[in-house]
Every structure is written in structure tokens, then in C-alpha cells.
N, C-alpha and C positions, 0 to 999 in steps of 0.2 A: 202636879203639886205646883205651889207658887214660886215664881224666880225671885230670889232674894239676893241683893247685891250690897255690898259695904262700900260706904264713903265717909272715912274717919269714924266718928262715933255714932253716926247715923246708919240706917238701913233703908233700903228701897225695895218695896215689894210690887211686883207686877203679877198679876193673876190672869189665868186663862179666861176666854170668853164663856167657857162652860163651868167656872168655878164661881161659888158665891164666897164672898170674904166679908168677915166684919172685924172692926177694931174697937177695943174698949180700952178706955185709961183711967185709973181711979175709980172703977166700978161704973162707969158712964161710958154709953155707946158713942163712939165719936163718928163711925162711918160703917155702911155695909152696902153691899151690893155684888153684881156680878162684873167681871172684867175691870176692877179696880187697879190703880196704880198710884202709890202715895209713899211718901217718907215716913219714918217713924223711929222712935227711941226704943232699942231693944229691951231696956231695963224697966221701962214703964208701959209698954203695950202688950195687950192681951189679944191675940189674933185667932181667929177660926175660920176654916175655909172647908165648905162643904160643896161636893160636885153636884151639878144640877143636870147633867146629860143622862141619857139612857145607858142603863148598865145591864149586862147579862150575867145571870147567875145559874151555871148548870148544877143539875142536881141528879144524884145516882144514889138510890136506895132500895132496899129489899122489902118485899111485903109477902104475906102468906094468903093463899086463897082459901075457899070454903073447903076444898078437899085436900088441905094441908100441902099445897104445891109452893114451894119458894118461886117467887118472881122477881126479877130485877126491873124497875121502874127508872127510866131515863126521861128526864125533863128539863125543861129551860124556862126560867121566870126573868121577865125583862121589867125592870122598876126603875123609878127615878125619885129624887128628892123635890117634890113639888112645893113643900114648906121648909126651905133650908134655915130659916130662923128657929123654927120649932125643932128641927133635927138637931141644930147646934145647941139647944137647951136640954134635950134628952139625951144625947150622946156625946162622947168627947171627941170633936172636931178640932181641937186647939192645935195649933202648930207652933213649932219651935221658932221664935222671933230671929234666931241668929241663922238657921239652916233652912226655914221653910218646910220642915218635915212635920207629919203628924206625930204627935206624942203618944198617942194610944192606936188602937186598931179598930176605928169605928165601923169600917166596912165589913170586917169579921164578924162584928156583932148584928149588922143587919142582915148578913148572909146566914148566920145561925137562926136568927127570927124566922126568916122567909122559909128556910129548910123545914124548920119544925112545923110551921104553919101549913106548908105545902104537903108534908108527909102524912099529916093526922087524917085528912080527908080521903087521901088516896088508899092508906091502910083500912080505915073504916069501909070503903067501897069495895075493895078487893076481898076483904074478908067474908063478905056477904055473897060472892059469886063463885061458881066453880072454874077451874083452870080453863077449860075450852072457852066458856063464855067470856072470861077476862081477856084472852088473847085475840078473840074475834071482835068484841063490840066493847071491850073495857077502856080502850084509848081515849074515847070520846066522852064516856062518863067520868072518868078520872081527871080529864082535862076541864070538864065544866065544873066538877066538884073543887078542884083546886082553885080554879079561878073565882069561884063565888067565896071560897072561904078566905082567900086573901083580900077579896074586895070588901068583905064585911067584917073584918078584924079590926077592932078599935085601937090595939095599939100601933098599928101601922099608921092609922090616921093621926093618932096623936103624936107620932114620931115625925110626921111629915112626909112619909114614904107612901107613893101611889104606884100600884101594881099595873103596868101597861098591858102586859099579856102573860099567859101561861101556856107553854107548849109540852105536850107530853110525845116525846120522840118515839119511844118504844117500850113495849111490855115483854120481857124474854124471861122464860123458865130457864132451869138448869139445863146444859148441855145434852146430858144423857136423856132427860125428859123431853127436851125439844126434838132430839132425833127419834125418840119413841113416838112422839106425836106426829112427826113428818112420815113416819113409816107408812100408813095407809096412803096418804098423798103420793109418796113415791111409788108405792105399790101400784096405784091406780095409773099414775103416769107411765110406770113400766109397762102396764097392760096395754095402755093406749099406744105406747111406743111400739110394743110387740104386735098389736093388731095392725099398727100401720106398717111394720115390717112385713108382717104376712101377707097383707094386702098388697105391698109392693112386690113382694116375691110372686104372689099370684098373678098381678098384673104383668110382671116379667116373664113367667111361665106362658100366659096368654100370648104376649107379645113374641115370645119364642117360638111358640106354636103357630101364630099367625106367619112369622118369618118362615118357618120350616114349611107351612103349606104353600105360601108364596114361592119359595124356591122350589118346592115339589112340582107346582103348576107351571113355574118357569122351565123347569126340566122336561116336563111332559109337552109343553109348547114347543121347546126346542127338539125334542124327539119327533114330534109330528112334522116340524118344518124340515127336519133332517130326512124323515121318510119322504116326504113330498121332494126334498131336493134329490134323494136317491131314485125317487120314481122318474122325475123330471129328467135326471141324467140318462136313466135307461132308455126313456122314450126319445130323448135327443140322441142317443147312441143308435137307437134302432132307426130313427129317421135319417141319420147319417150314414148308417150302413145300406138302408134302401136307397138313399140318393147316390151313394157311391156304386151300388150295384146297377141302378138304372143308368148312371154315367158309365160304367164298364159296359153294360149291354149295349147303349147307344154307341160306345166307341168300338165294341166288337161288331156291332152290325155295320159300323162305318168301315171298319177294317175288312170285314167279309165282303162288302158291296165294293169297296176298293180292290180287294182281292179278285173278286169276280170281274170286275171292270178290267182289271190288269190281265186277268188270265183270257178273257174274252179277246181282249186287244192282241194279247200275245198269240191266241188261237188263230185270230184273223190274220195277223202278221205272218205266223207260220203258214196258214192256209195260203196266204198270197204268195209268200216265198216258194210254198211247194207248187202252187199254180204257175209261178214264174219259171221255177225250175223245171217242172214238166213241160211247160211251153217252150222253154230254151232248149230242153232236152229233144222235144219232137222236132223244133226247128233245126238243131243240130243234126238230130239223126236224118231228117230230110235231106239237110244239105251234104251230110256225109253219103246218103244213099245216092243222091244226085251225082255227088263227086265219084263215088265209086261206079255208078251206071256210066259215066262220061269216061272215066278210066277204062273200064272195061270195054266201052265202045271204042276207044282209042286202041286197046290192046288187041281188038277182035281184026282190025284191018293190017296189024303188023305182021311180018314174015315170021316164021318160026325160030329162025336164029337169033333174032332180036328178042324174042321172048325168052329165049334161053338165058341169054345175056344178062337180060334184066331180072330173071329168077335168080341167076348167080350173084347178082348184085345185091339184090334183097336178102338172100342167104348169107352173104358176107356181112351184111349190116346185123343180122341176127346172131352171127357167131359170136363167142366169147374171145378175148384178146388172146393171141398166141405168141408166146416170145420165141420158141423155137418150133420148127416143123420138120419131122423127119419122114420123107416120102419113100415108101418102099414101093416095090413093083406090085405087091398085093395090093397094096392101098390104092395105087394109081389105076390099076386095072378095075377095082372095084368101083372106084369114082366114075372112070370112064364108063364102065358099064352102067351106073345109075343115070349119068347124064344121057347116054344114048337111049 
């Protein structure tokens, strides 16, 4: 809206760059244009303000299709006042000279006109097509029909209104009907999802089977390796036993050889000792024989009394030790008898 300020009995109006303003006084046009700024007397000035920027008009209305289904049409119409002077003469865009506000509701009148003009071609088009076709291809047809109807309407041209664009945002049936229409699609999507789930499960089963087979092959390979390991350990044990037996045999042979050598050496030593002992005995015997022969030769030339004395001496040396001797006449006579 225009910005109106007060200075004593005068008023100053400053319009926006997107607003067209006109001032008349005494039935005569004094000034008009966009973005004006001027002083005026509120008692004599007649002011009008028309916006010249693009404006959006949202539309929401109901229509019925050929198969008697109720649909909701959501659209947006963009328009502007291309001829603000004509609009000011056809609609009440006058503003209060004291406050700068519209005295009527001109934009509501334009909105009502555009809504009626946009609804009529949409209702006619949707009434000739079934619901399924309206929901699939009806948006483009409705948009084209609304655009053509608004562009060709003479009332908008006379009012100075130009429709920039018309957009149909959505065509929606009733919620229950929309859910019913979505059911086949949902079922199809659910079937695809189930198919994907089953395929995923089948792949999982195949993968699990492959994993189980791999595990089984791994176990078989491990068992084979374990068998080879056991066989190798047995072969190693047998070889170790053979080597130990050979070592023990060699050691036994060595010990036997050593024992034989020791026994031979001991036998040789024993034989040498026996030979030496026999030789010594022969030498001693010869020496004793010679000594005995020499003694006997010496005794041969001795007188008998001397021999008796020597015999007594030898006898005395062979007798046991006698602490006390009791000599009786019988004993003495026997002894003398033996000596004699």
C-alpha cells in the first residue's frame, strides 16, 4: 500500500515502485504513474492505486469425472495488471486519502473472476474422461485448457489483467478411492519386494551352501593333511627307532669288541702271569731242589751224633709251645728209646 504522511493540512503520498497511482481533482486527472511521490489535499484529491507486480493466486476446487468420481484440483494462476488505467476504471482501486488504504476489495474481485474462469474449462474437461485417465494424463490437459481459457477471455482484457501462467499442481481423488487405486500398485510393488526377498534368500541359501561346502572341503583337506602328518610322524618314529636300534647295535658291537679285547688282554695277562708264575715256581723248585740237594750233600758227610742233634733241633722247632712239662720215667724211657 502507499505510504501517506501528514504535514498540517496537507498529505504526502509515496508509492512503491510496483504500484501505479493516479490523482484526480475536480474530475480532471492531475497525475498518474508508478513510483510517484507528491503532496495533495485530502479533501479534494481522488486517489487510485493499482499493483503492477506479478501476483500468485492459489486455486483449490472439486470436479467430477466421467465415472462420477470426485477429484480435487490444485492449481496456481500467476497474473498482473498490464493496463492499470483500465483496471482503475473497471474496478474500485480507490484509496483513502487520509490512511492510504483501499476502500474496497478489488483484488478479491479479480481472484473470484480468475477462479471462475479457471474452473470452467477444468470441470468441462474432467467430466469427459474417466478417473484413471484424469489421474494419469489429465494434469497437462487441464493446464492447457485453463491457460487457453484465461488468455482468450475478453473480460480480463477489458479489465487490464494479463495471465502470466497457469499451473496445475495436483489432481487427487478422495482418500479411500486413492487408496483403492493404489492397491494394485502396492500389491505389484509388494510382489516385487517378495520376489526380491525370495531371490535374496535363495542367494543366501546358495551362499550358505557354498560356505558349507568350502568348510567341508577345508575339513577334508585338513583331515588329509592330518593323516599325512600322522603317517609322517609314524615314519619318523620308525626311522628314529631304526636309527636308535642301529646306534644301539653299533654300541653293542663296540662294547662286545671292547669286551673281547679286554677279555683277550686279560687272558693274555693271566696267561703271562701263569707263565711267569710257573716259570718262577720252576726256578724256585729248582733252587729249592738244588738247596735241598746241597743240604743233603752236606748232611751226608756229618757224623750221626750231629745229625741227631740237628733232628732234635728241627723237631723242637716243629713242636707247639709248652708252658709246663712233666717228665715221668716212662716218658723219658720212651723218648730215649726212640732216640736210640
